[in-house]
N, C-alpha and C positions, 0 to 999 in steps of 0.2 A: 246841142238838144236835144238827139237823138239818147244822149247818154241818159241825159235827165229825166227823158221821158220812161226808161226802162227804170231807174230808181225809182219813181213816184209810181211804177205797175209792182215793183216790187214790195214797197210799202204796205201799199194796199192787200197785198194778197198775205201777208204775213198778219195784216189787221182781221182782214176775215176770217183767218184760218185762227185766232184768239178769239173772235166772238162765235166761230162754231165750236172751238173745242169749251169754252165756259159752259154753252146753250147745252152743250153734249153730256156734261160734265152734272150741267142742274137738271138736266133731264133724270139722271140716275142718280138723283139725291146725293153728291157730293161737288162740296166747295173747298177751294183751296185758296188762300190767302196768304199772304208775308207783311211782317212787320218786323221793324229792329228791336232790340232789345234795347231797354232800360226807358221805354217810353210812359211816361205820367199814366196815373191811372185815369181811366175816360178815354182811351185814346182811341181815333178811329181804327178798324181792324179793314171792314167792308161794307157790302149794301147788300147785306142779306136780302131785304125783302126786294129788292129791285133784282137780284141776279136770281130769284127764285121765285118771282112773277107775282110775289105774293102782293098781295090790297093792304096798304097802311092802317087805314084808319080800325076795322076790325082785327087788327092783331091783337088787341091785348082781348078780346070776348073771344077768340078762340084758343085761348090759352097756352100761348107763344113762350117756346123758353128754352134756356141753353144752360147745358150740362157738362161740365166738364170731367176730361179722364182725373182719377183721384182725387184727394183730397180737398186739393186748394182749386178753388172756381179761378180761374184765369180769363175770361171772357166772361161777357155779360151779353143781352139783346135792348138795345135802347129802344122804349115801346111806342114813343111818339113818330120816331125814323125810320125804324126796320134797321137801324146801322149796328155791325156786331163793334163790340167796344172793350178795351182793354180794362178788367177790375182789380188787376193786380201789376204791380210795376214786376216786370218779367228778367233776371238776370242769367243769360243764356250762357254763364260759366257755371253757374249753378245746378241747371237742371241739366245740359248736356253737354257736362264737363268730358267727354274721352268718345264722344258724338261729335263728327263735323255738321254735318244735316243735322237741326235740332227741329223736331217739326210736335206739335200739340195739338192734340185732337181734342175736339166736343162733337156735342148733336145738340141740334137744333128739334125740339119736338112741339109738333102742331098737334096738339090734343084734340083738339074739334076735328079736325080731318083723320088723328087718328096715322100720321106721316112723321117719320124721322129723316131729317137730312147730316148726314156727316159732313164735318167742315174740318179741315186739315188748316195747320196755321204756322208757315215756317217761320221763326224767330231767328233774322239774319244777328250778325256779326257786328259789333261796332267798335273802337276803340278805347273803350271803355275802362283797358288796364298796362300800366305800364309795365316793363319789365323792371324783376325785383329780384334781390341779392337773398338767399337765405340768410350771409352774415354781412352786414353792413359797414366791418372791418374787418381786414385777413390781416395776420400779420405773420409775413416769412422771414427766414433768418439764411442768411447766405454768404460763404465765407470768401475772406477778400483772396482768395486764392483759387477760386472760381475760375475756368477759362471761359474767354469770350464763345458765348453763342450754347451757353448753358441755357435749360427750356427749364421751366416750374410752371406747373397747374395752377392756372387761376380760376377761383371759383365761378360755377356759370348762373348766370340770370334765366329766371323763369317768366316767361308773357302766357297766360290762359288764352288770349285771344287768337283768329284764324288769319292765318295766311300773310297776305302786306302786315295786317295790323298788330301781326303779333313780331317776336323776335326778327331783326333783320343780321346788325353787324354790331362789333364791339367798338372803342378809341379806349386808348392809354395816354394821360396826361402824366409830365412828372419831369423828367431830366433825362441827360442824355445816354447814360449810362443803361437805360433799357429801353425795349422796341415791345410792339405787342407783333402775333402771329397767331392768327386763326388756324385751328385744324377745322377740318368735317367727321363726323362722325359716319359709322356705318348707318346711321337711321337719318342721314342729313342734317344733324344736330352742331352746332356750332360751341367749339371747344375751346376758350383761351387760353393762351399760353405766356409770358414772360419771359423774356429773350433778353441777355445779357449781353449788352454790344459795346461796353465798355469798361476796361477792368476795373474793380474795385480798390480802394485806398481807406481801409476805415479810418487811417490820422489824417485824412483828410474829409472825409464823412462817415460819422458811425452808423446815420441811419438816413433813408429815402425814400419820403412821402409821395406815393403815385396814386391816380384816380382813375377807376375804369368804366368807362361808360359802354350801357346796354342800348341800344335804339330801337325799335318798330320803327313798322313800314307804314304806319298812320298819318294823319290827314286831319290837323297837324302831328307831328310823331310826338312818341312819348320816351322819356329815358330815365334810366333806372340808375344808380353811382354805387359803387362800393368802394372806400379808401383801402388803399395797401399801402403797408409799413413792413419797409424793409430793412431789418436789422445786421447790420454789415460784421461780420466775426473776425476774432481775429486768428490769424495762422494758423491752423492744427496742424504741428509740425508732425507727431508721433501718433501713431496708433495705438490702442490697447494690444496688450501684447499677454495671453495664456502661460502661465507656471509651466503649462502640459500640453502637448499637441493632442493627447489623447489619456483621458483618466478610464484607469479602470479598476473595478471595483467589483468584490464578490461579497452576497447579500446572503443569510441565511432568511429561510424563506418563513420563519417563525418572529422576523424583527419585529417589534411592537411599531404601532401607528402614532406617526409622529417624529421618528427619531429620527435625524440627519445622518444621509447616506454618504454623501461626498462634498467637499464644498470647493468648487472651481476658485478661480485665481487669475486677476485680468489688472496688469501696471500700465500706467500710463503717465509717463515723466512730464507733459503738460502741466502748465497751470490753471487755475479757475477753472470755466467750465470746458475746456477741451480736455481736463485730465479727470473729470469725476468720469467713472464707469458705472455703464445699468447693465445689468443681467435679463437674458431672454430666450426662450426657446425659440432655435432656427428654424428646426426639424423637429417634430414630435411625432406620433401618431394618437389618434384621439385616445384610443385605450390608457395610451402613457402617460397624457396630459391629465387623464382624471386617478391615476395614481400616483406622480410623482408634481412635484410643486417647488417651484424654483423661484429663491428671496430674490428681488430683482436686485436691491442693496448689497448682502452680503457674498451671493453665491452658492449660497448653500442650501442642496436637494431635499427635501425633506418629501417622508413617505406619506399620502393620502389614505391608505386601504391597506388591507392585507396582502399581502403577496402567497401565491400559490405556484409552486413552480410546475405540479400539473396540468396547470391553463399553459405558463409562458414560464419559460427558464432563461430566458434573456431578452434586454431591453437596449436600445441604441438612442442615442437623445446626441441633438446637435444645439448647443449651446451657444448663443453670441454673446460680446460684451463692447457696447458702442459707446464712445467719450459725447460730448456735450457739438462738439465740432463734426457729427456723423460720420466718423471714422470707427472702423468695426474689427475685429478679430474673431474666428470662429473655433471651436473646438468638441473633441466627438468624448460623450461619457458611455461609454460599455459597460451594465450594472448585468453583471451573471449571476442567477437565484441557486443558490447550493439550498440541495434537500435537508428534509429533517425528517425523524421516523414519526410519522402525524396519519400514514395510513396502515389498517392491518391486514393481515394478507386474507385473501377472500379463496372460500374454496366452491367450488359448483360443483354438482354432482349431474357429470353429463349423462351416464346411464348407471342401472341398478341392478339386483335383485334383490327379490325380497324375500325368495323359498331356494331352497339348496338341496338336495339328495346326499344323506349323507354316505353314500356311495362314490363321491363324487370324486373322482382322481386329481390329486395334487397338483397346483399351477392352473388350478381351472379360475375364471376368473368372473370377479365379487360384484365390481365399481370399476365403472372408471372417471376419475375426476381430473377437473382442470384448478389450478391454483396459479393467484394473479397477487400480486403488491404495486400498486401505482405508482408507490416512491420507486428510488435510482437507486444505482452502486448495492454498498450491502445494505440499505433500507430495504431493496426489495428482490432480496434474496431471499428467497423461500428453502423451509426445510420442512418433509413432512414425515409422521412416525404416528404409529398405533399405541392405544393404552392399552396396558395391560397384557395377560400371554392370554393371547388368544391363537387358533390355528389359522390364521392368518397373516399375510407380510405386503410391504409396499413395494414395486416393481414402478422404477421411473420409465417411462415412456416419452414420445415426439414431444417436445419442446417444453411445455407446461403442463404437462399431462399425466398422470398417475393412475396408473392399476391394482386395484387390492384382488389379491388371488390367494388359495387356497393354501397353506403352507404344511398341513399335513391333513391323514386320513381323518374326518369326522365321525364321532359316536353319538347317534340321536340317542341313546342310552345313559348314556354321562350326560349331555348339553343339549336341549333341544332349539334352544333361542340362544342368539348372540347378539347385542348392541356394541360392535363396531366403533370404535370413537376416534375418527383422525383428526390429526391434532399439526394446524401450519404455526411454523412460528419464522417471523426473518430476521437478518442480520443484524438489527439497529441495539444500541443499549440506551436504556433498555429495550430489549427483543418483544415485538407485538405479538399474538399468537390469535387464533380461531380455530375452531373447532366444527366438524360436524358428526351427526352420531347415524350407522347405518344398522338397521333393523334386518336382520335375519333369520327365517323360520329353517331349522332341519326337520327335511322330512323323512321317516322313514321308510326301512327297504326290509324282506325277512332274510338277517342276515343273522337269527339264533335258534336253536332249538327248544323244545321243551327239557326241563330237568327235575329230577326230583331231587325230595332235599335229603337223602339217603341212598346209597350203594346195596347194605343189605337193610333187610327187616328179617328177625328171629321170633316165632311167634310156638307157643305150645296147644296142643289140643287133644283131649280125652278120645280113646279111642272110639268111645260109645256117641259121639257128636257126630250128627249126621250134618251140619252146616257150619260151612267155613266163616256162616257171619255169628259165630261164636268163639272165633279164634280171640284167643289171648296173646298181646305180648308180653313175651317172658321178660325178666326184668336182666337187666346188664350183671352178670355173674352170678346167677341162683341157678342151680343145677338142679333139676326134679328126677323126680322120676320116671315120670310118662316118657313117651315115646317123644322127642326129639327131632323136628324137622327143619332142616335147613336149605334153605334153597335161595337162587341167586333172583334176583324180582322179576328179570324180563322172561326166564324158565318156568316160574312159579306160575305166570300167569300166560 
């Protein structure tokens, strides 16, 4: 008796709390309702007029209307009863596919009183979806030599419903050769596997027909099925074997696109499907997969893009040969790219003079140059020289550096400007060349005294001439009776 009174009192308190909560929500202009999905249009959702304390007769006069979020109006207000009704059929999985709690919001507007009430309607899930397989039929192939306990992943079913209405378990029906195991994934998803329970014998049964069922926990439960057909393969006694454990190929970097670089070959003595070999890349970098193509039928590896040794000088590919019974062998293909002389030497002027004094001593550094060739081997070996007969020479400095220095004294009076051409040539055949011109101006120094055009001047003068301005030069070889004066110029002046 005492226990029954306690339960009755508890129910009274819960009911009172619900009434108080509804009154509190209504006072704040907010209502919450719940309705199952897939209800027909016009289904009852809630008594809005009663919950808000609105009088029914004058509702239409007040301009009361319901507005839903979004373009689709899922709810409407019945003008005579004040009930909130569904205006469309609601599919929870379509509206809230990735959300467990599906809530639709709308607003009740009372234009006459200029009031707005928010209404939240939770759409609850019903078991309206059966588990379904993406593939209704699945073909599997299993060798008759497969070991007991071998596991093969089976297709998984999907059910968009929630909780108990969603996928719960799997069942397998067929024959005694197979059983079902269900693994639980990291996210709690179920992953069915086919387990070989009894040894296969192709001569006894070449095919096995199985049915995989997926069931949810709804009431009543819904199921989905997939047909599993297992083909028993003849014993694959021999695996493919490559003719070489490793293929080594040297390819010039200018080989044309589309060229066959190497053909790998694997043989399998089995007959039929077990002897048919397919080739594929087992391990290959993303870049190599864009450069090389492997023919799955012939094993030929062809070039898809131009090679460039300066970017990559070698590639390593791992090729697999697999027969129809899933036996395989692997081989390695090492491709080495050889250089061709496709880069000209590059001359960089690190430092240079534009002017030099004519009295600069020999070995004066005029320019510092750096020479580089991206090719390798002899194609990348660079020799430098100067064009013409110039008073300069090249000296090798550190690494790939050269210095241009004066080879002898300069004379501005003989040549005031030089355009020194530096030429670089690589060791390829034919050799590639490049050049740079260094412009250099020679500055003057006072290294020359004035010079007369003659060492002696001979003149004659009459005794009555008072001015030196009337002196006349005596022609060479002529003797006059007048006084002959001969003086060295310096002494005369």
